[in-house]
C-alpha positions in Angstrom: 32.9 -3.2 -24.4 33.0 -0.2 -26.8 30.9 2.8 -27.7 28.5 0.7 -29.7 27.5 -1.1 -26.5 25.7 1.8 -24.9 22.1 1.1 -25.9 19.4 -1.2 -24.5 17.7 -3.5 -27.0 14.0 -3.1 -27.5 13.2 -6.7 -26.8 10.1 -6.5 -24.5 6.7 -7.3 -25.9 3.4 -5.8 -24.6 2.6 -9.0 -22.7 6.0 -8.9 -21.1 5.6 -5.4 -19.8 2.0 -6.0 -18.5 3.1 -9.0 -16.5 6.2 -7.2 -15.3 4.0 -4.5 -13.8 1.9 -7.2 -12.1 5.0 -9.1 -11.1 6.5 -6.1 -9.3 3.4 -5.6 -7.3 2.4 -9.2 -6.5 5.2 -10.4 -4.3 6.2 -10.3 -0.6 3.7 -7.5 0.1 0.6 -9.7 -0.4 2.0 -13.1 0.2 3.9 -12.3 3.4 3.1 -8.7 4.3 -0.7 -9.3 4.3 -0.2 -10.9 7.8 1.1 -7.5 9.0 -1.7 -5.5 7.6 -4.3 -8.0 9.0 -2.7 -7.7 12.5 -2.8 -3.9 12.2 -6.3 -3.3 10.9 -8.2 -6.6 10.9 -10.7 -7.4 8.1 -11.3 -3.7 7.5 -7.8 -3.6 5.8 -9.6 -4.3 2.5 -10.7 -0.7 2.5 -7.0 0.3 3.0 -6.1 -1.7 -0.1 -9.0 -0.2 -2.0 -7.9 3.4 -1.1 -4.3 2.6 -1.9 -5.5 1.1 -5.3 -7.2 4.4 -6.2 -4.0 6.3 -5.5 -2.1 3.7 -7.5 -4.4 4.3 -10.4 -3.7 8.1 -10.4 0.1 7.4 -10.2 0.2 5.0 -13.1 -2.1 7.1 -15.2 0.0 10.2 -14.6 3.1 8.4 -15.5 1.6 6.8 -18.6 0.4 10.2 -19.8 3.9 11.7 -19.4 5.6 8.7 -21.0 3.4 9.2 -24.1 4.0 13.0 -24.2 7.7 12.5 -23.8 8.6 9.2 -25.6 11.4 7.0 -24.3 11.4 8.8 -20.9 11.4 6.8 -17.7 10.8 8.1 -14.2 14.2 9.6 -13.7 14.1 11.3 -17.1 10.7 12.9 -16.3 11.8 14.2 -12.9 14.9 15.7 -14.6 12.7 17.5 -17.2 10.4 18.9 -14.4 12.9 19.9 -11.7 16.4 19.7 -13.0 19.6 17.8 -12.3 19.8 17.9 -8.5 16.3 16.6 -7.8 16.7 14.0 -10.5 20.0 12.9 -8.8 18.2 12.4 -5.5 15.2 10.6 -6.9 17.2 8.5 -9.3 19.5 7.1 -6.6 16.5 6.8 -4.2 14.7 4.7 -6.7 17.7 2.5 -7.1 18.0 2.1 -3.3 14.3 1.4 -3.2 14.4 -1.4 -5.7 17.7 -2.8 -4.3 16.1 -3.2 -0.8 12.9 -4.6 -2.4 15.0 -7.2 -4.3 16.8 -8.1 -1.1 13.6 -8.5 0.8 12.2 -10.7 -1.9 15.3 -12.9 -2.0 15.3 -13.2 1.8 11.6 -14.1 1.7 12.4 -16.7 -1.0 15.0 -18.2 1.4 12.4 -18.3 4.2 9.9 -20.1 1.9 12.6 -22.7 1.0 13.0 -23.3 4.8 9.4 -24.7 4.7 11.0 -27.8 3.1 14.6 -27.4 4.3 14.4 -26.1 7.9 17.9 -27.2 8.8 19.6 -25.0 6.2 20.2 -21.4 7.3 18.3 -18.5 5.8 21.5 -16.8 4.4 22.6 -19.8 2.4 19.2 -20.4 0.8 18.9 -16.7 0.0 22.4 -16.7 -1.5 21.4 -19.6 -3.8 18.2 -17.7 -4.9 20.3 -14.6 -5.6 22.8 -16.5 -7.7 19.9 -17.9 -9.9 18.2 -14.5 -10.4 21.4 -12.6 -11.2 22.3 -15.2 -13.7 18.9 -14.9 -15.4 19.4 -11.1 -15.8 22.7 -11.5 -17.6 20.9 -12.8 -20.7 19.1 -10.7 -23.4 16.2 -8.7 -22.2 13.7 -10.7 -24.3 14.6 -13.9 -22.4 14.2 -12.0 -19.1 10.8 -10.8 -20.3 9.7 -14.3 -21.4 10.8 -15.8 -18.1 9.1 -13.1 -16.1 5.9 -13.6 -18.1 5.8 -17.2 -17.0 6.9 -16.4 -13.5 4.1 -13.8 -13.1 1.7 -16.2 -14.8 2.2 -18.9 -12.2 1.4 -16.6 -9.3 -1.6 -15.0 -11.0 -3.0 -18.5 -11.8 -2.3 -19.5 -8.2 -4.1 -16.4 -6.8 -7.1 -17.1 -9.1 -7.1 -20.8 -7.9 -6.8 -19.6 -4.3 -9.8 -17.2 -4.7 -11.9 -20.0 -6.3 -11.0 -22.6 -3.8 -11.5 -20.2 -0.9 -15.0 -19.2 -2.1 -15.9 -22.9 -2.4 -14.7 -23.5 1.2 -16.5 -20.4 2.5 -19.8 -21.5 0.8 -19.4 -25.0 2.2 -19.3 -26.6 -1.3 -16.0 -28.2 -0.4 -16.2 -29.9 3.0 -13.8 -28.7 5.7 -13.5 -28.3 9.4 -14.3 -24.6 9.2 -17.4 -23.7 11.3 -19.5 -20.7 10.3 -16.8 -18.9 8.4 -18.7 -15.7 7.8 -18.8 -15.0 11.6 -15.0 -14.5 11.5 -15.6 -11.1 9.9 -17.3 -9.7 12.9 -16.7 -12.1 15.9 -13.2 -10.9 16.9 -13.6 -7.2 17.6 -15.7 -6.4 14.6 -14.8 -5.7 11.0 -12.8 -2.7 12.2 -11.3 -4.1 15.4 -8.7 -1.2 15.7 -11.0 1.5 14.4 -10.2 4.0 11.6 -6.7 4.5 13.1 -5.8 0.9 12.5 -7.1 1.1 8.9 -5.0 4.2 8.3 -1.9 2.7 10.0 -1.9 -0.1 7.6 -1.5 2.3 4.6 2.3 2.2 4.7 2.6 -1.5 4.3 -0.2 -1.4 1.7 1.7 1.2 -0.3 4.9 -0.8 0.0 2.9 -3.8 -1.4 1.7 -1.8 -4.4 5.3 -0.5 -5.0 6.4 -1.9 -8.4 3.6 -0.4 -10.4 6.0 2.2 -11.7 8.2 -0.6 -13.1 6.6 0.1 -16.5 8.4 3.4 -16.2 11.7 1.6 -16.3 10.6 -0.9 -19.0 9.2 1.7 -21.4 12.5 2.4 -23.0 12.8 -1.3 -24.0 9.2 -1.7 -25.1 8.1 -2.0 -28.7 5.3 0.4 -29.7 5.1 1.8 -26.1 2.8 4.7 -27.0 0.0 2.3 -28.1 0.4 -0.4 -25.4 1.0 1.7 -22.3 -2.6 2.9 -21.8 -4.0 -0.7 -22.0 -1.3 -2.0 -19.7 -2.1 0.7 -17.1 -5.8 0.3 -17.2 -5.6 -3.5 -17.0 -2.9 -3.8 -14.3 -4.6 -1.6 -11.7 -8.0 -3.3 -11.5 -6.4 -6.8 -11.6 -4.1 -6.0 -8.7 -6.9 -4.6 -6.6 -8.8 -7.8 -7.1 -5.7 -9.9 -6.4 -5.3 -8.2 -3.1 -8.8 -7.6 -1.8 -10.4 -11.0 -2.7 -7.6 -13.2 -1.1 -7.7 -11.1 2.1 -11.5 -11.4 2.5 -11.1 -15.2 2.0 -8.3 -15.4 4.6 -10.4 -13.5 7.1 -13.4 -15.8 6.5 -11.5 -19.1 6.8 -9.4 -18.1 9.8 -9.9 -15.4 12.5 -7.7 -12.4 11.6 -6.1 -12.4 15.1 -5.0 -16.0 14.6 -2.9 -15.1 11.5 0.7 -15.6 12.3 3.4 -13.2 11.1 5.9 -16.1 10.9 4.4 -18.0 7.9 2.5 -16.7 4.9 -1.3 -16.4 5.6 -1.8 -18.3 2.3 0.1 -21.4 3.6 -1.7 -21.1 7.0 -5.1 -21.1 5.3 -4.3 -24.2 3.2 -2.9 -26.0 6.3 -6.1 -25.3 8.2 -8.3 -26.7 5.5 -6.5 -30.1 5.7 -6.4 -30.4 1.9 -3.6 -33.0 1.2 -0.4 -31.4 -0.2 -2.1 -27.9 -0.6 0.3 -26.2 1.7 3.3 -27.5 -0.2 1.8 -26.4 -3.5 1.0 -22.9 -2.2 4.5 -22.6 -0.7 6.0 -23.4 -4.2 3.8 -20.7 -5.7 4.9 -18.2 -3.0 8.5 -19.1 -3.8 7.9 -18.5 -7.5 6.1 -15.2 -6.7 8.9 -13.7 -4.6 11.6 -14.9 -7.1 9.6 -13.2 -9.8 9.5 -9.9 -7.8 13.3 -10.2 -7.2 13.8 -10.8 -10.9 11.9 -7.6 -11.6 14.0 -5.9 -9.0 17.3 -6.8 -10.6 15.9 -5.6 -13.9 14.8 -2.3 -12.3 18.0 -1.5 -10.5 20.3 -2.2 -13.4 18.2 -0.2 -15.8 17.9 2.7 -13.4 21.7 2.8 -13.0 22.0 2.7 -16.8 19.5 5.6 -17.2 21.3 7.7 -14.6 24.7 7.1 -16.2 23.3 8.3 -19.5 22.1 11.6 -17.9 25.3 12.1 -15.9 23.8 11.3 -12.5 25.8 8.0 -12.2 29.3 7.1 -13.4 29.5 6.7 -17.2 30.8 3.1 -16.8 27.3 2.1 -15.8 26.0 3.2 -19.3 27.9 0.5 -21.0 26.1 -2.7 -22.0 27.3 -6.2 -22.8 27.1 -7.7 -26.3 23.7 -9.0 -25.4 22.4 -5.5 -24.7 22.2 -5.9 -20.9 23.7 -3.3 -18.4 26.3 -5.7 -17.0 28.0 -3.2 -14.6 24.6 -2.2 -13.2 23.8 -5.8 -12.4 27.2 -6.3 -10.8 26.8 -3.3 -8.5 23.4 -4.5 -7.3 24.7 -8.0 -6.8 27.4 -6.6 -4.4 24.7 -5.0 -2.2 22.6 -8.2 -2.3 25.7 -10.1 -0.9 25.8 -7.6 1.9 22.2 -8.3 2.8 22.9 -12.0 2.7 25.5 -11.3 5.4 22.9 -9.4 7.4 20.7 -12.5 7.2 23.6 -14.5 8.6 23.9 -12.1 11.5 20.2 -11.6 12.3 18.0 -14.1 10.4 14.9 -13.5 12.5 14.8 -9.7 12.2 16.4 -8.7 8.9 13.2 -8.9 6.7 11.1 -6.8 9.2 13.8 -4.1 9.4 14.3 -3.9 5.6 10.5 -3.8 4.8 10.0 -0.5 6.5 12.5 1.4 4.3 10.9 0.8 0.8 7.6 2.2 2.2 9.3 5.5 2.6 11.2 5.5 -0.7 8.0 4.5 -2.6 6.2 7.4 -1.1 8.9 9.8 -2.1 9.1 8.5 -5.7 5.3 8.5 -6.2 5.1 12.1 -4.8 7.8 13.1 -7.3 5.8 11.5 -10.1 2.7 13.5 -9.1 4.8 16.7 -8.8 6.4 16.1 -12.2 2.9 15.6 -13.7 1.7 19.0 -12.3 4.8 20.7 -13.6 5.0 19.1 -17.1 1.4 19.0 -18.2 1.5 22.7 -19.5 4.8 21.9 -21.4 3.4 19.2 -23.7 4.1 20.0 -27.3 1.1 17.9 -28.3 -1.7 16.5 -26.1 -1.5 12.7 -25.7 -4.6 10.6 -26.4 -4.3 9.1 -22.9 -4.8 11.7 -20.1 -5.6 11.7 -16.4 -9.2 12.6 -15.8 -10.2 15.6 -13.7 -6.6 17.1 -13.7 -5.3 18.7 -11.6 -7.7 17.6 -8.8 -6.9 13.9 -9.0 -3.1 14.5 -9.1 -3.2 16.9 -6.2 -5.4 14.5 -4.2 -2.9 11.6 -4.8 0.0 13.8 -3.9 -1.7 15.1 -0.7 -2.7 11.6 0.4 0.8 10.2 -0.2 2.3 13.2 1.8 0.0 12.5 4.8 1.0 8.8 4.7 4.7 9.7 4.5 4.4 12.1 7.5 2.5 9.4 9.5 5.3 7.0 8.7 8.0 9.4 10.0 6.2 10.0 13.3 5.1 6.4 14.0 7.1 5.1 17.0 7.1 1.6 15.4 9.1 2.9 12.5 12.0 4.5 14.4 14.7 2.5 12.7 13.2 2.8 9.2 12.5 6.5 9.6 16.0 7.2 10.9 17.6 5.2 8.0 15.4 6.9 5.4 16.0 10.4 6.6 19.7 9.8 6.9 19.7 8.4 3.3 17.8 11.5 2.0 20.3 13.8 3.8 23.2 11.9 2.3 21.8 12.1 -1.2 21.2 15.8 -0.9 24.8 16.4 0.1 26.0 14.2 -2.7 23.9 16.1 -5.2 25.5 19.4 -4.3 29.0 17.8 -4.5 28.2 16.2 -7.9 26.8 19.5 -9.2 29.8 21.5 -8.0 32.2 18.9 -9.6 30.3 19.1 -12.9 30.5 22.9 -12.9 34.2 22.8 -12.2 34.8 20.3 -15.0 32.9 22.5 -17.5 34.8 25.6 -16.3 38.1 23.8 -16.8 
């Protein structure tokens, strides 16, 4: 590698980026995590998803506006512009940690879905196989990654649409099934809000983790052709599609099977198809779920490697990570992430039944921190625009302050929730470690300049 290999190639098309944003959000959070949110809040969790979707809209719109005002800037660049090197250091590395854990969760989930057909093979071995495939894909040129991700995301979007249509036909009795009076399931088991408002609010953390990935367009923007024109369309389209793809399936699941009968072991989607008795439907859905989580893991490898590349360019990470291969991919960044994935596979070997649950609580915290930072950067940078972008957040600053305040309340609730003791402890320790590292890195940089 030489100095000519320090640039990412602009190989992503608008359709690639749009489906990447969807792919990052439609993964384990909906297909497996929806069982957790249903157990926490019951059918009323749809309002939690709707509220989270409104916050998501503000976050994506705020980022899109800043990305147009400051071209070729991703999340870490914008935080750097707003608050300087140290805060950028913390958020940059936190974002990498977030996506690394998300990638690991998706790969472990992929292994668990493979166990549906191969129950005798251990989780760690199946997850290792999935990781090897996904890492290999990301070593090719970005346009091939984008094309594969387009089809990966397309499969799960088509599957969700098919699930919604099939579910509606079952609920309406157009397709015969063993389901008796499905609409009574919404109120017959403790009501639509069985755990009250507290349950609905308690599910917010898992919901926001599920929506995490929307900001992936902030990573992809530097490799997107004609980003200023396509970003507003991508943001507007992605948000309402994701809200539909979350709310409609959950309403269908609650109608077909009582919410308190949804198991946290298997995906609710597979459970629903198994209940209907449709031949081969559970196997088809399990294949779709496998594709979905592999797609999200694919996006995760992309996000982690590009984040390390971006941080290396701005001096937050070692310069070696700014070098790219002859294909224009950040090889070193992919290698670093792969090492941590191997560590997680080892955890799956040690505690196969607990590892996914432990890891899923941490990205909820990191996503909150990153999204709060995007809101804060928006408030700080809006007055600094050299020219006003055509795409702007409506009712600024009220909407941004509302989103930032809501996220802060959710974050505080996460920290003081007794069920998240391990996740809270790990998250706080990580933040403290990054703060210390930021001071050390700043002091080292100052000494180098002085010398």
